[in-house]
Backbone atoms as SQL, in Angstrom:
CREATE TABLE atoms (id INTEGER PRIMARY KEY, chain TEXT, resi INTEGER, resn TEXT, atom TEXT, x REAL, y REAL, z REAL);
INSERT INTO atoms VALUES
  (1, 'A', 1, 'MET', 'N', 50.806, 47.801, 220.990),
  (2, 'A', 1, 'MET', 'CA', 49.862, 47.066, 221.796),
  (3, 'A', 1, 'MET', 'C', 48.552, 46.941, 221.024),
  (4, 'A', 2, 'ILE', 'N', 48.012, 45.760, 220.982),
  (5, 'A', 2, 'ILE', 'CA', 46.767, 45.495, 220.266),
  (6, 'A', 2, 'ILE', 'C', 45.679, 45.199, 221.286),
  (7, 'A', 3, 'ILE', 'N', 44.503, 45.774, 221.038),
  (8, 'A', 3, 'ILE', 'CA', 43.381, 45.642, 221.970),
  (9, 'A', 3, 'ILE', 'C', 42.202, 45.032, 221.220),
  (10, 'A', 4, 'THR', 'N', 41.492, 44.125, 221.856),
  (11, 'A', 4, 'THR', 'CA', 40.263, 43.592, 221.287),
  (12, 'A', 4, 'THR', 'C', 39.112, 44.422, 221.812),
  (13, 'A', 5, 'PRO', 'N', 38.215, 44.903, 220.949),
  (14, 'A', 5, 'PRO', 'CA', 37.125, 45.769, 221.388),
  (15, 'A', 5, 'PRO', 'C', 36.210, 45.106, 222.422),
  (16, 'A', 6, 'ASP', 'N', 35.808, 45.863, 223.433),
  (17, 'A', 6, 'ASP', 'CA', 34.798, 45.438, 224.389),
  (18, 'A', 6, 'ASP', 'C', 33.748, 46.540, 224.448),
  (19, 'A', 7, 'LEU', 'N', 32.826, 46.465, 225.395),
  (20, 'A', 7, 'LEU', 'CA', 31.741, 47.440, 225.449),
  (21, 'A', 7, 'LEU', 'C', 32.253, 48.863, 225.639),
  (22, 'A', 8, 'GLN', 'N', 33.185, 49.076, 226.571),
  (23, 'A', 8, 'GLN', 'CA', 33.751, 50.409, 226.807),
  (24, 'A', 8, 'GLN', 'C', 34.465, 50.911, 225.562),
  (25, 'A', 9, 'LEU', 'N', 35.237, 50.032, 224.970),
  (26, 'A', 9, 'LEU', 'CA', 35.970, 50.408, 223.765),
  (27, 'A', 9, 'LEU', 'C', 35.002, 50.717, 222.623),
  (28, 'A', 10, 'SER', 'N', 33.944, 49.959, 222.535),
  (29, 'A', 10, 'SER', 'CA', 32.942, 50.197, 221.497),
  (30, 'A', 10, 'SER', 'C', 32.351, 51.597, 221.620),
  (31, 'A', 11, 'GLN', 'N', 32.067, 52.016, 222.837),
  (32, 'A', 11, 'GLN', 'CA', 31.539, 53.374, 223.054),
  (33, 'A', 11, 'GLN', 'C', 32.572, 54.419, 222.650),
  (34, 'A', 12, 'GLU', 'N', 33.824, 54.172, 222.975),
  (35, 'A', 12, 'GLU', 'CA', 34.883, 55.107, 222.608),
  (36, 'A', 12, 'GLU', 'C', 35.064, 55.159, 221.093),
  (37, 'A', 13, 'LEU', 'N', 34.944, 54.011, 220.449),
  (38, 'A', 13, 'LEU', 'CA', 35.024, 53.981, 218.989),
  (39, 'A', 13, 'LEU', 'C', 33.871, 54.748, 218.359),
  (40, 'A', 14, 'GLN', 'N', 32.695, 54.633, 218.945),
  (41, 'A', 14, 'GLN', 'CA', 31.546, 55.385, 218.437),
  (42, 'A', 14, 'GLN', 'C', 31.776, 56.884, 218.594),
  (43, 'A', 15, 'GLU', 'N', 32.408, 57.281, 219.703),
  (44, 'A', 15, 'GLU', 'CA', 32.751, 58.694, 219.891),
  (45, 'A', 15, 'GLU', 'C', 33.751, 59.149, 218.827),
  (46, 'A', 16, 'LEU', 'N', 34.748, 58.311, 218.547),
  (47, 'A', 16, 'LEU', 'CA', 35.720, 58.639, 217.496),
  (48, 'A', 16, 'LEU', 'C', 35.021, 58.760, 216.142),
  (49, 'A', 17, 'TYR', 'N', 34.071, 57.874, 215.902),
  (50, 'A', 17, 'TYR', 'CA', 33.313, 57.909, 214.657),
  (51, 'A', 17, 'TYR', 'C', 32.562, 59.238, 214.535),
  (52, 'A', 18, 'LEU', 'N', 31.910, 59.666, 215.610),
  (53, 'A', 18, 'LEU', 'CA', 31.173, 60.937, 215.594),
  (54, 'A', 18, 'LEU', 'C', 32.121, 62.127, 215.448),
  (55, 'A', 19, 'GLU', 'N', 33.264, 62.060, 216.104),
  (56, 'A', 19, 'GLU', 'CA', 34.274, 63.114, 215.943),
  (57, 'A', 19, 'GLU', 'C', 34.712, 63.198, 214.487),
  (58, 'A', 20, 'ASN', 'N', 34.914, 62.041, 213.892),
  (59, 'A', 20, 'ASN', 'CA', 35.355, 61.995, 212.505),
  (60, 'A', 20, 'ASN', 'C', 34.311, 62.621, 211.578),
  (61, 'A', 21, 'LYS', 'N', 33.039, 62.368, 211.856),
  (62, 'A', 21, 'LYS', 'CA', 31.978, 62.994, 211.062),
  (63, 'A', 21, 'LYS', 'C', 32.020, 64.514, 211.223),
  (64, 'A', 22, 'GLU', 'N', 32.323, 64.989, 212.430),
  (65, 'A', 22, 'GLU', 'CA', 32.449, 66.435, 212.669),
  (66, 'A', 22, 'GLU', 'C', 33.652, 66.999, 211.900),
  (67, 'A', 23, 'TYR', 'N', 34.758, 66.248, 211.859),
  (68, 'A', 23, 'TYR', 'CA', 35.918, 66.685, 211.081),
  (69, 'A', 23, 'TYR', 'C', 35.551, 66.845, 209.614),
  (70, 'A', 24, 'MET', 'N', 34.781, 65.905, 209.096),
  (71, 'A', 24, 'MET', 'CA', 34.370, 65.992, 207.693),
  (72, 'A', 24, 'MET', 'C', 33.480, 67.218, 207.489),
  (73, 'A', 25, 'SER', 'N', 32.614, 67.489, 208.440),
  (74, 'A', 25, 'SER', 'CA', 31.754, 68.670, 208.355),
  (75, 'A', 25, 'SER', 'C', 32.587, 69.953, 208.333),
  (76, 'A', 26, 'GLN', 'N', 33.595, 70.018, 209.185),
  (77, 'A', 26, 'GLN', 'CA', 34.478, 71.186, 209.208),
  (78, 'A', 26, 'GLN', 'C', 35.241, 71.315, 207.898),
  (79, 'A', 27, 'LEU', 'N', 35.660, 70.192, 207.357),
  (80, 'A', 27, 'LEU', 'CA', 36.375, 70.215, 206.086),
  (81, 'A', 27, 'LEU', 'C', 35.462, 70.699, 204.955),
  (82, 'A', 28, 'LEU', 'N', 34.225, 70.251, 204.949),
  (83, 'A', 28, 'LEU', 'CA', 33.285, 70.713, 203.931),
  (84, 'A', 28, 'LEU', 'C', 33.046, 72.220, 204.050),
  (85, 'A', 29, 'PHE', 'N', 33.015, 72.736, 205.281),
  (86, 'A', 29, 'PHE', 'CA', 32.920, 74.183, 205.491),
  (87, 'A', 29, 'PHE', 'C', 34.137, 74.876, 204.881),
  (88, 'A', 30, 'LEU', 'N', 35.320, 74.337, 205.127),
  (89, 'A', 30, 'LEU', 'CA', 36.542, 74.934, 204.562),
  (90, 'A', 30, 'LEU', 'C', 36.517, 74.905, 203.033),
  (91, 'A', 31, 'GLU', 'N', 35.986, 73.838, 202.460),
  (92, 'A', 31, 'GLU', 'CA', 35.883, 73.783, 201.005),
  (93, 'A', 31, 'GLU', 'C', 34.950, 74.871, 200.478),
  (94, 'A', 32, 'ASP', 'N', 33.847, 75.116, 201.170),
  (95, 'A', 32, 'ASP', 'CA', 32.939, 76.198, 200.777),
  (96, 'A', 32, 'ASP', 'C', 33.639, 77.553, 200.878),
  (97, 'A', 33, 'GLU', 'N', 34.354, 77.756, 201.968),
  (98, 'A', 33, 'GLU', 'CA', 35.102, 79.007, 202.144),
  (99, 'A', 33, 'GLU', 'C', 36.119, 79.174, 201.023),
  (100, 'A', 34, 'TYR', 'N', 36.829, 78.098, 200.712),
  (101, 'A', 34, 'TYR', 'CA', 37.832, 78.152, 199.657),
  (102, 'A', 34, 'TYR', 'C', 37.198, 78.581, 198.331),
  (103, 'A', 35, 'ARG', 'N', 36.077, 77.975, 197.979),
  (104, 'A', 35, 'ARG', 'CA', 35.415, 78.344, 196.725),
  (105, 'A', 35, 'ARG', 'C', 35.001, 79.818, 196.733),
  (106, 'A', 36, 'PHE', 'N', 34.515, 80.300, 197.864),
  (107, 'A', 36, 'PHE', 'CA', 34.146, 81.707, 197.983),
  (108, 'A', 36, 'PHE', 'C', 35.368, 82.606, 197.825),
  (109, 'A', 37, 'PHE', 'N', 36.444, 82.261, 198.530),
  (110, 'A', 37, 'PHE', 'CA', 37.668, 83.060, 198.437),
  (111, 'A', 37, 'PHE', 'C', 38.196, 83.088, 197.013),
  (112, 'A', 38, 'LEU', 'N', 38.217, 81.934, 196.372),
  (113, 'A', 38, 'LEU', 'CA', 38.735, 81.854, 195.011),
  (114, 'A', 38, 'LEU', 'C', 37.891, 82.698, 194.064),
  (115, 'A', 39, 'GLN', 'N', 36.588, 82.608, 194.197),
  (116, 'A', 39, 'GLN', 'CA', 35.684, 83.407, 193.354),
  (117, 'A', 39, 'GLN', 'C', 35.938, 84.900, 193.571),
  (118, 'A', 40, 'LEU', 'N', 36.041, 85.304, 194.823),
  (119, 'A', 40, 'LEU', 'CA', 36.287, 86.711, 195.147),
  (120, 'A', 40, 'LEU', 'C', 37.634, 87.161, 194.583),
  (121, 'A', 41, 'PHE', 'N', 38.650, 86.342, 194.779),
  (122, 'A', 41, 'PHE', 'CA', 39.988, 86.677, 194.321),
  (123, 'A', 41, 'PHE', 'C', 40.028, 86.794, 192.794),
  (124, 'A', 42, 'GLU', 'N', 39.416, 85.832, 192.115),
  (125, 'A', 42, 'GLU', 'CA', 39.448, 85.840, 190.651),
  (126, 'A', 42, 'GLU', 'C', 38.628, 86.981, 190.058),
  (127, 'A', 43, 'THR', 'N', 37.469, 87.273, 190.629),
  (128, 'A', 43, 'THR', 'CA', 36.635, 88.338, 190.060),
  (129, 'A', 43, 'THR', 'C', 37.199, 89.720, 190.356),
  (130, 'A', 44, 'ARG', 'N', 37.942, 89.854, 191.418),
  (131, 'A', 44, 'ARG', 'CA', 38.499, 91.159, 191.781),
  (132, 'A', 44, 'ARG', 'C', 39.991, 91.281, 191.470),
  (133, 'A', 45, 'TYR', 'N', 40.581, 90.283, 190.817),
  (134, 'A', 45, 'TYR', 'CA', 42.023, 90.254, 190.603),
  (135, 'A', 45, 'TYR', 'C', 42.541, 91.503, 189.900),
  (136, 'A', 46, 'THR', 'N', 41.883, 91.920, 188.851),
  (137, 'A', 46, 'THR', 'CA', 42.340, 93.094, 188.099),
  (138, 'A', 46, 'THR', 'C', 42.298, 94.341, 188.968),
  (139, 'A', 47, 'ALA', 'N', 41.200, 94.554, 189.668),
  (140, 'A', 47, 'ALA', 'CA', 41.075, 95.741, 190.528),
  (141, 'A', 47, 'ALA', 'C', 42.070, 95.688, 191.675),
  (142, 'A', 48, 'ILE', 'N', 42.252, 94.500, 192.238),
  (143, 'A', 48, 'ILE', 'CA', 43.210, 94.352, 193.342),
  (144, 'A', 48, 'ILE', 'C', 44.620, 94.612, 192.835),
  (145, 'A', 49, 'GLY', 'N', 44.934, 94.095, 191.642),
  (146, 'A', 49, 'GLY', 'CA', 46.274, 94.231, 191.078),
  (147, 'A', 49, 'GLY', 'C', 46.686, 95.666, 190.816),
  (148, 'A', 50, 'GLU', 'N', 45.711, 96.539, 190.608),
  (149, 'A', 50, 'GLU', 'CA', 46.022, 97.946, 190.382),
  (150, 'A', 50, 'GLU', 'C', 46.457, 98.647, 191.667),
  (151, 'A', 51, 'LYS', 'N', 46.049, 98.135, 192.797),
  (152, 'A', 51, 'LYS', 'CA', 46.302, 98.812, 194.075),
  (153, 'A', 51, 'LYS', 'C', 47.312, 98.103, 194.968),
  (154, 'A', 52, 'HIS', 'N', 47.681, 96.872, 194.597),
  (155, 'A', 52, 'HIS', 'CA', 48.561, 96.091, 195.468),
  (156, 'A', 52, 'HIS', 'C', 49.712, 95.498, 194.669),
  (157, 'A', 53, 'SER', 'N', 50.762, 95.138, 195.402),
  (158, 'A', 53, 'SER', 'CA', 51.954, 94.597, 194.754),
  (159, 'A', 53, 'SER', 'C', 51.717, 93.165, 194.289),
  (160, 'A', 54, 'GLU', 'N', 52.566, 92.766, 193.370),
  (161, 'A', 54, 'GLU', 'CA', 52.494, 91.396, 192.859),
  (162, 'A', 54, 'GLU', 'C', 52.776, 90.389, 193.973),
  (163, 'A', 55, 'GLU', 'N', 53.645, 90.757, 194.915),
  (164, 'A', 55, 'GLU', 'CA', 53.961, 89.864, 196.030),
  (165, 'A', 55, 'GLU', 'C', 52.731, 89.602, 196.892),
  (166, 'A', 56, 'GLU', 'N', 51.928, 90.637, 197.130),
  (167, 'A', 56, 'GLU', 'CA', 50.707, 90.461, 197.921),
  (168, 'A', 56, 'GLU', 'C', 49.729, 89.542, 197.208),
  (169, 'A', 57, 'LEU', 'N', 49.609, 89.736, 195.902),
  (170, 'A', 57, 'LEU', 'CA', 48.717, 88.882, 195.115),
  (171, 'A', 57, 'LEU', 'C', 49.229, 87.444, 195.078),
  (172, 'A', 58, 'MET', 'N', 50.528, 87.281, 194.903),
  (173, 'A', 58, 'MET', 'CA', 51.124, 85.950, 194.860),
  (174, 'A', 58, 'MET', 'C', 50.954, 85.236, 196.204),
  (175, 'A', 59, 'PHE', 'N', 51.076, 85.980, 197.305),
  (176, 'A', 59, 'PHE', 'CA', 50.911, 85.384, 198.631),
  (177, 'A', 59, 'PHE', 'C', 49.508, 84.807, 198.793),
  (178, 'A', 60, 'VAL', 'N', 48.502, 85.584, 198.434),
  (179, 'A', 60, 'VAL', 'CA', 47.123, 85.115, 198.569),
  (180, 'A', 60, 'VAL', 'C', 46.876, 83.939, 197.625),
  (181, 'A', 61, 'GLY', 'N', 47.341, 84.046, 196.398),
  (182, 'A', 61, 'GLY', 'CA', 47.168, 82.951, 195.436),
  (183, 'A', 61, 'GLY', 'C', 47.845, 81.671, 195.900),
  (184, 'A', 62, 'ALA', 'N', 49.069, 81.792, 196.383),
  (185, 'A', 62, 'ALA', 'CA', 49.796, 80.615, 196.880),
  (186, 'A', 62, 'ALA', 'C', 49.124, 80.040, 198.121),
  (187, 'A', 63, 'SER', 'N', 48.617, 80.915, 198.976),
  (188, 'A', 63, 'SER', 'CA', 47.921, 80.457, 200.180),
  (189, 'A', 63, 'SER', 'C', 46.658, 79.687, 199.816),
  (190, 'A', 64, 'LEU', 'N', 45.937, 80.165, 198.823),
  (191, 'A', 64, 'LEU', 'CA', 44.744, 79.462, 198.361),
  (192, 'A', 64, 'LEU', 'C', 45.104, 78.093, 197.763),
  (193, 'A', 65, 'ASP', 'N', 46.181, 78.063, 196.987),
  (194, 'A', 65, 'ASP', 'CA', 46.629, 76.793, 196.410),
  (195, 'A', 65, 'ASP', 'C', 47.022, 75.795, 197.502),
  (196, 'A', 66, 'GLU', 'N', 47.731, 76.272, 198.497),
  (197, 'A', 66, 'GLU', 'CA', 48.164, 75.400, 199.592),
  (198, 'A', 66, 'GLU', 'C', 46.961, 74.897, 200.394),
  (199, 'A', 67, 'LEU', 'N', 45.992, 75.769, 200.638),
  (200, 'A', 67, 'LEU', 'CA', 44.789, 75.367, 201.355),
  (201, 'A', 67, 'LEU', 'C', 44.070, 74.256, 200.590),
  (202, 'A', 68, 'LYS', 'N', 43.948, 74.418, 199.281),
  (203, 'A', 68, 'LYS', 'CA', 43.286, 73.400, 198.462),
  (204, 'A', 68, 'LYS', 'C', 44.033, 72.069, 198.534),
  (205, 'A', 69, 'SER', 'N', 45.329, 72.120, 198.433),
  (206, 'A', 69, 'SER', 'CA', 46.139, 70.903, 198.490),
  (207, 'A', 69, 'SER', 'C', 45.972, 70.184, 199.825),
  (208, 'A', 70, 'GLN', 'N', 46.075, 70.948, 200.913),
  (209, 'A', 70, 'GLN', 'CA', 45.946, 70.352, 202.242),
  (210, 'A', 70, 'GLN', 'C', 44.546, 69.788, 202.483),
  (211, 'A', 71, 'MET', 'N', 43.531, 70.470, 201.965),
  (212, 'A', 71, 'MET', 'CA', 42.159, 69.976, 202.127),
  (213, 'A', 71, 'MET', 'C', 41.982, 68.646, 201.401),
  (214, 'A', 72, 'GLY', 'N', 42.559, 68.521, 200.217),
  (215, 'A', 72, 'GLY', 'CA', 42.462, 67.270, 199.468),
  (216, 'A', 72, 'GLY', 'C', 43.099, 66.111, 200.211),
  (217, 'A', 73, 'LYS', 'N', 44.288, 66.341, 200.742),
  (218, 'A', 73, 'LYS', 'CA', 44.981, 65.303, 201.509),
  (219, 'A', 73, 'LYS', 'C', 44.183, 64.926, 202.753),
  (220, 'A', 74, 'LEU', 'N', 43.665, 65.950, 203.429),
  (221, 'A', 74, 'LEU', 'CA', 42.911, 65.690, 204.654),
  (222, 'A', 74, 'LEU', 'C', 41.609, 64.962, 204.364),
  (223, 'A', 75, 'LYS', 'N', 40.959, 65.306, 203.278),
  (224, 'A', 75, 'LYS', 'CA', 39.705, 64.639, 202.927),
  (225, 'A', 75, 'LYS', 'C', 39.941, 63.145, 202.713),
  (226, 'A', 76, 'ASN', 'N', 41.028, 62.809, 202.049),
  (227, 'A', 76, 'ASN', 'CA', 41.369, 61.394, 201.855),
  (228, 'A', 76, 'ASN', 'C', 41.630, 60.705, 203.192),
  (229, 'A', 77, 'LEU', 'N', 42.364, 61.358, 204.075),
  (230, 'A', 77, 'LEU', 'CA', 42.675, 60.785, 205.381),
  (231, 'A', 77, 'LEU', 'C', 41.406, 60.591, 206.216),
  (232, 'A', 78, 'ILE', 'N', 40.531, 61.580, 206.221),
  (233, 'A', 78, 'ILE', 'CA', 39.288, 61.482, 206.988),
  (234, 'A', 78, 'ILE', 'C', 38.416, 60.349, 206.433),
  (235, 'A', 79, 'SER', 'N', 38.305, 60.255, 205.131),
  (236, 'A', 79, 'SER', 'CA', 37.502, 59.188, 204.518),
  (237, 'A', 79, 'SER', 'C', 38.056, 57.813, 204.874),
  (238, 'A', 80, 'LYS', 'N', 39.365, 57.672, 204.792),
  (239, 'A', 80, 'LYS', 'CA', 40.014, 56.406, 205.138),
  (240, 'A', 80, 'LYS', 'C', 39.776, 56.068, 206.609),
  (241, 'A', 81, 'HIS', 'N', 39.918, 57.066, 207.458),
  (242, 'A', 81, 'HIS', 'CA', 39.726, 56.890, 208.898),
  (243, 'A', 81, 'HIS', 'C', 38.271, 56.520, 209.197),
  (244, 'A', 82, 'GLN', 'N', 37.343, 57.182, 208.528),
  (245, 'A', 82, 'GLN', 'CA', 35.914, 56.907, 208.704),
  (246, 'A', 82, 'GLN', 'C', 35.604, 55.460, 208.302),
  (247, 'A', 83, 'HIS', 'N', 36.149, 55.039, 207.182),
  (248, 'A', 83, 'HIS', 'CA', 35.921, 53.670, 206.725),
  (249, 'A', 83, 'HIS', 'C', 36.490, 52.661, 207.722),
  (250, 'A', 84, 'LEU', 'N', 37.668, 52.926, 208.238),
  (251, 'A', 84, 'LEU', 'CA', 38.281, 52.037, 209.220),
  (252, 'A', 84, 'LEU', 'C', 37.413, 51.936, 210.477),
  (253, 'A', 85, 'LEU', 'N', 36.931, 53.078, 210.955),
  (254, 'A', 85, 'LEU', 'CA', 36.082, 53.071, 212.144),
  (255, 'A', 85, 'LEU', 'C', 34.790, 52.296, 211.886),
  (256, 'A', 86, 'GLU', 'N', 34.197, 52.480, 210.724),
  (257, 'A', 86, 'GLU', 'CA', 32.976, 51.740, 210.378),
  (258, 'A', 86, 'GLU', 'C', 33.248, 50.239, 210.365),
  (259, 'A', 87, 'THR', 'N', 34.376, 49.851, 209.786),
  (260, 'A', 87, 'THR', 'CA', 34.738, 48.438, 209.724),
  (261, 'A', 87, 'THR', 'C', 34.929, 47.864, 211.120),
  (262, 'A', 88, 'ILE', 'N', 35.600, 48.587, 211.986),
  (263, 'A', 88, 'ILE', 'CA', 35.842, 48.118, 213.352),
  (264, 'A', 88, 'ILE', 'C', 34.528, 48.007, 214.123),
  (265, 'A', 89, 'LEU', 'N', 33.661, 48.986, 213.968),
  (266, 'A', 89, 'LEU', 'CA', 32.389, 48.957, 214.692),
  (267, 'A', 89, 'LEU', 'C', 31.492, 47.814, 214.222),
  (268, 'A', 90, 'LYS', 'N', 31.586, 47.445, 212.953),
  (269, 'A', 90, 'LYS', 'CA', 30.761, 46.354, 212.423),
  (270, 'A', 90, 'LYS', 'C', 31.338, 44.981, 212.753),
  (271, 'A', 91, 'ASN', 'N', 32.638, 44.911, 212.905),
  (272, 'A', 91, 'ASN', 'CA', 33.313, 43.631, 213.133),
  (273, 'A', 91, 'ASN', 'C', 34.003, 43.649, 214.491),
  (274, 'A', 92, 'GLU', 'N', 33.327, 43.173, 215.513),
  (275, 'A', 92, 'GLU', 'CA', 33.865, 43.232, 216.876),
  (276, 'A', 92, 'GLU', 'C', 35.116, 42.382, 217.066),
  (277, 'A', 93, 'LYS', 'N', 35.367, 41.450, 216.159),
  (278, 'A', 93, 'LYS', 'CA', 36.535, 40.579, 216.296),
  (279, 'A', 93, 'LYS', 'C', 37.790, 41.216, 215.726),
  (280, 'A', 94, 'GLN', 'N', 37.645, 42.349, 215.078),
  (281, 'A', 94, 'GLN', 'CA', 38.798, 43.023, 214.487),
  (282, 'A', 94, 'GLN', 'C', 39.646, 43.636, 215.598),
  (283, 'A', 95, 'THR', 'N', 40.945, 43.553, 215.442),
  (284, 'A', 95, 'THR', 'CA', 41.845, 44.135, 216.427),
  (285, 'A', 95, 'THR', 'C', 42.255, 45.535, 215.979),
  (286, 'A', 96, 'ILE', 'N', 42.515, 46.361, 216.963),
  (287, 'A', 96, 'ILE', 'CA', 42.933, 47.737, 216.685),
  (288, 'A', 96, 'ILE', 'C', 44.157, 48.060, 217.516),
  (289, 'A', 97, 'GLY', 'N', 44.838, 49.123, 217.114),
  (290, 'A', 97, 'GLY', 'CA', 46.028, 49.548, 217.840),
  (291, 'A', 97, 'GLY', 'C', 45.983, 51.037, 218.109),
  (292, 'A', 98, 'PHE', 'N', 47.023, 51.519, 218.740),
  (293, 'A', 98, 'PHE', 'CA', 47.085, 52.938, 219.094),
  (294, 'A', 98, 'PHE', 'C', 47.187, 53.844, 217.875),
  (295, 'A', 99, 'GLU', 'N', 47.551, 53.271, 216.726),
  (296, 'A', 99, 'GLU', 'CA', 47.653, 54.104, 215.522),
  (297, 'A', 99, 'GLU', 'C', 46.304, 54.729, 215.168),
  (298, 'A', 100, 'LEU', 'N', 45.224, 54.095, 215.576),
  (299, 'A', 100, 'LEU', 'CA', 43.890, 54.650, 215.340),
  (300, 'A', 100, 'LEU', 'C', 43.726, 55.979, 216.073),
  (301, 'A', 101, 'ILE', 'N', 44.170, 56.019, 217.313),
  (302, 'A', 101, 'ILE', 'CA', 44.070, 57.256, 218.105),
  (303, 'A', 101, 'ILE', 'C', 45.077, 58.286, 217.609),
  (304, 'A', 102, 'GLU', 'N', 46.245, 57.820, 217.208),
  (305, 'A', 102, 'GLU', 'CA', 47.248, 58.736, 216.668),
  (306, 'A', 102, 'GLU', 'C', 46.746, 59.391, 215.388),
  (307, 'A', 103, 'GLU', 'N', 46.115, 58.602, 214.524),
  (308, 'A', 103, 'GLU', 'CA', 45.577, 59.141, 213.277),
  (309, 'A', 103, 'GLU', 'C', 44.473, 60.160, 213.572),
  (310, 'A', 104, 'ASN', 'N', 43.629, 59.859, 214.550),
  (311, 'A', 104, 'ASN', 'CA', 42.575, 60.788, 214.933),
  (312, 'A', 104, 'ASN', 'C', 43.175, 62.108, 215.439),
  (313, 'A', 105, 'SER', 'N', 44.240, 61.999, 216.184),
  (314, 'A', 105, 'SER', 'CA', 44.923, 63.193, 216.696),
  (315, 'A', 105, 'SER', 'C', 45.527, 64.014, 215.556),
  (316, 'A', 106, 'ILE', 'N', 46.103, 63.342, 214.582),
  (317, 'A', 106, 'ILE', 'CA', 46.670, 64.034, 213.416),
  (318, 'A', 106, 'ILE', 'C', 45.571, 64.776, 212.665),
  (319, 'A', 107, 'ILE', 'N', 44.424, 64.135, 212.497),
  (320, 'A', 107, 'ILE', 'CA', 43.302, 64.775, 211.808),
  (321, 'A', 107, 'ILE', 'C', 42.862, 66.018, 212.580),
  (322, 'A', 108, 'ALA', 'N', 42.726, 65.905, 213.886),
  (323, 'A', 108, 'ALA', 'CA', 42.293, 67.048, 214.709),
  (324, 'A', 108, 'ALA', 'C', 43.286, 68.204, 214.598),
  (325, 'A', 109, 'GLN', 'N', 44.573, 67.898, 214.652),
  (326, 'A', 109, 'GLN', 'CA', 45.593, 68.945, 214.544),
  (327, 'A', 109, 'GLN', 'C', 45.587, 69.582, 213.160),
  (328, 'A', 110, 'THR', 'N', 45.410, 68.784, 212.131),
  (329, 'A', 110, 'THR', 'CA', 45.395, 69.303, 210.770),
  (330, 'A', 110, 'THR', 'C', 44.180, 70.199, 210.546),
  (331, 'A', 111, 'ILE', 'N', 43.030, 69.791, 211.059),
  (332, 'A', 111, 'ILE', 'CA', 41.824, 70.629, 210.956),
  (333, 'A', 111, 'ILE', 'C', 42.073, 71.972, 211.625),
  (334, 'A', 112, 'ALA', 'N', 42.648, 71.947, 212.824),
  (335, 'A', 112, 'ALA', 'CA', 42.930, 73.191, 213.544),
  (336, 'A', 112, 'ALA', 'C', 43.878, 74.080, 212.735),
  (337, 'A', 113, 'THR', 'N', 44.895, 73.488, 212.141),
  (338, 'A', 113, 'THR', 'CA', 45.847, 74.243, 211.327),
  (339, 'A', 113, 'THR', 'C', 45.163, 74.842, 210.098),
  (340, 'A', 114, 'LEU', 'N', 44.313, 74.044, 209.439),
  (341, 'A', 114, 'LEU', 'CA', 43.612, 74.537, 208.252),
  (342, 'A', 114, 'LEU', 'C', 42.620, 75.647, 208.604),
  (343, 'A', 115, 'LEU', 'N', 41.958, 75.529, 209.734),
  (344, 'A', 115, 'LEU', 'CA', 41.043, 76.592, 210.151),
  (345, 'A', 115, 'LEU', 'C', 41.813, 77.889, 210.425),
  (346, 'A', 116, 'ASP', 'N', 42.997, 77.755, 210.996),
  (347, 'A', 116, 'ASP', 'CA', 43.841, 78.926, 211.235),
  (348, 'A', 116, 'ASP', 'C', 44.316, 79.526, 209.911),
  (349, 'A', 117, 'SER', 'N', 44.714, 78.677, 208.971),
  (350, 'A', 117, 'SER', 'CA', 45.118, 79.152, 207.644),
  (351, 'A', 117, 'SER', 'C', 43.960, 79.849, 206.945),
  (352, 'A', 118, 'ASP', 'N', 42.781, 79.266, 207.066),
  (353, 'A', 118, 'ASP', 'CA', 41.577, 79.848, 206.480),
  (354, 'A', 118, 'ASP', 'C', 41.356, 81.265, 207.020),
  (355, 'A', 119, 'LYS', 'N', 41.523, 81.411, 208.310),
  (356, 'A', 119, 'LYS', 'CA', 41.342, 82.728, 208.936),
  (357, 'A', 119, 'LYS', 'C', 42.369, 83.729, 208.410),
  (358, 'A', 120, 'ASN', 'N', 43.605, 83.297, 208.263),
  (359, 'A', 120, 'ASN', 'CA', 44.661, 84.190, 207.762),
  (360, 'A', 120, 'ASN', 'C', 44.439, 84.569, 206.301),
  (361, 'A', 121, 'ILE', 'N', 44.009, 83.601, 205.501),
  (362, 'A', 121, 'ILE', 'CA', 43.719, 83.890, 204.088),
  (363, 'A', 121, 'ILE', 'C', 42.558, 84.866, 203.987),
  (364, 'A', 122, 'LYS', 'N', 41.536, 84.625, 204.783),
  (365, 'A', 122, 'LYS', 'CA', 40.362, 85.506, 204.772),
  (366, 'A', 122, 'LYS', 'C', 40.772, 86.938, 205.108),
  (367, 'A', 123, 'LYS', 'N', 41.599, 87.077, 206.120),
  (368, 'A', 123, 'LYS', 'CA', 42.053, 88.412, 206.522),
  (369, 'A', 123, 'LYS', 'C', 42.862, 89.072, 205.406),
  (370, 'A', 124, 'ALA', 'N', 43.803, 88.334, 204.823),
  (371, 'A', 124, 'ALA', 'CA', 44.643, 88.897, 203.759),
  (372, 'A', 124, 'ALA', 'C', 43.818, 89.253, 202.530),
  (373, 'A', 125, 'LEU', 'N', 42.909, 88.387, 202.161),
  (374, 'A', 125, 'LEU', 'CA', 42.082, 88.625, 200.978),
  (375, 'A', 125, 'LEU', 'C', 41.152, 89.811, 201.177),
  (376, 'A', 126, 'PHE', 'N', 40.527, 89.888, 202.322),
  (377, 'A', 126, 'PHE', 'CA', 39.624, 90.989, 202.568),
  (378, 'A', 126, 'PHE', 'C', 40.357, 92.334, 202.676),
  (379, 'A', 127, 'GLU', 'N', 41.591, 92.302, 203.167),
  (380, 'A', 127, 'GLU', 'CA', 42.390, 93.520, 203.179),
  (381, 'A', 127, 'GLU', 'C', 42.696, 93.980, 201.765),
  (382, 'A', 128, 'LEU', 'N', 42.962, 93.037, 200.870),
  (383, 'A', 128, 'LEU', 'CA', 43.213, 93.382, 199.473),
  (384, 'A', 128, 'LEU', 'C', 41.952, 93.937, 198.805),
  (385, 'A', 129, 'VAL', 'N', 40.842, 93.270, 199.035),
  (386, 'A', 129, 'VAL', 'CA', 39.587, 93.641, 198.372),
  (387, 'A', 129, 'VAL', 'C', 39.040, 94.944, 198.942),
  (388, 'A', 130, 'ALA', 'N', 39.154, 95.129, 200.241),
  (389, 'A', 130, 'ALA', 'CA', 38.540, 96.282, 200.897),
  (390, 'A', 130, 'ALA', 'C', 39.344, 97.582, 200.701),
  (391, 'A', 131, 'THR', 'N', 40.614, 97.476, 200.354),
  (392, 'A', 131, 'THR', 'CA', 41.440, 98.659, 200.179),
  (393, 'A', 131, 'THR', 'C', 40.960, 99.443, 198.970),
  (394, 'A', 132, 'LYS', 'N', 40.754, 100.717, 199.203),
  (395, 'A', 132, 'LYS', 'CA', 40.246, 101.581, 198.121),
  (396, 'A', 132, 'LYS', 'C', 41.374, 102.289, 197.439);
């Protein structure tokens, strides 16, 4: 189903635009966390390796790699979505479909998943670092 934007729809699109900006903000926070985790992991790797198994180290390393990969994919999706919303808001004659809302939902779910992964990585990494 295709809808032509009207005043109500325009307000809803503006809300989606603001949500999308918040998603980007959350993603930038995750990128900062990732850099911190990576720095901590790399600087303490030798000390951690003396007290923990290779499997524990590999788990944290793989988790960090996966987080980075997912963040990159999500950043591209958010940027694309943001550009689409900007284009729609500037051009009232442009038609939109439900895929716009579906994409927004996918972004929200992915952010939630990445935040949960971030929490799990943080817990695993700090357990490795804090163990004496």
